N, C-alpha and C positions, 0 to 999 in steps of 0.2 A: 504494500500500500504506500506507494510513493507519489509525489506530486499532488495534483488536485484531487485525486481519488479519495483520499482519507477525509478531506473536508466535505466532499460531496456526500459521502456515506454519513458523516456526523450530522450534516444539515438535514439529510433525509430522515434520519433517526429522530432528531429533535422535532421535526414537523409531525411525524407519526405520533410521538408522545403527546404533542400539543392537541392532536385530534382524538386522543384516547386509545389509540392502537398500541397495545403493549406486548403483543405476541402473535403467534401464528397457530392455527390458521385464522386469518382475518378477512372479512369480505365487506365490500361497499357496493350497495345496490341503490343507484340513484340517490346517493348521499346518505343512505341509511346503513349504519354500521352494525355488524354482528361478528362475533368471534367465537372461537372454540368449535369443537366437533358438533355438528348439527345434522339431524336426519334430513334426507332429501325433501320430505314433506314440509319442513320448516321453510326451506328455500322456495318451494312452490307457493306457499302462502304469501311470502314476502314479494315474490316476483309478480304473482297475480294481483296483489294490492297495488303495486307500482304501475302495472300495465293498465289497470282500470283507471287509476288516477291520470295517467298520461292520456288515455283515450278520452277522458272527460275534458281535458284541457286543450287538446289539439283541435285547431279550427276556431278557437276563441282568442280574442285579444291579440291576434297576429301570431299565435303559436302554431308552428309547423313541426313536422317530425324532425326536420334538420336543426331547428333551434330550440327544441324542448329542453334538452339538458342544460344549455346555457341559461335559458330564461327561468326555469323552475327549480333547478338543482343548484347551480353555481350562484344565481342571483339570490337564492335563499340562504346564502352564507355557508354553503357546504364547501368541501374541499375542491381545489382546482386540479386534482389529480386527473390525468388523462387515462 
């Protein structure tokens, strides 16, 4: 770990801690955080909730499929992770 790499890793770690992510596995689904081992059914519930929410917002107030994440997740103060 020479050069800029060490600082990049330290900065990334600090950002994850700031967001509450303290270990693995960790998952972000449209800005909603969950960690630890989870059954597939838990993910299905979370994903279905987010899909329903997105579908209810798309087509309203200029929201499109392509700008949904930026307008409703990032603008809501969530992480800027890509």
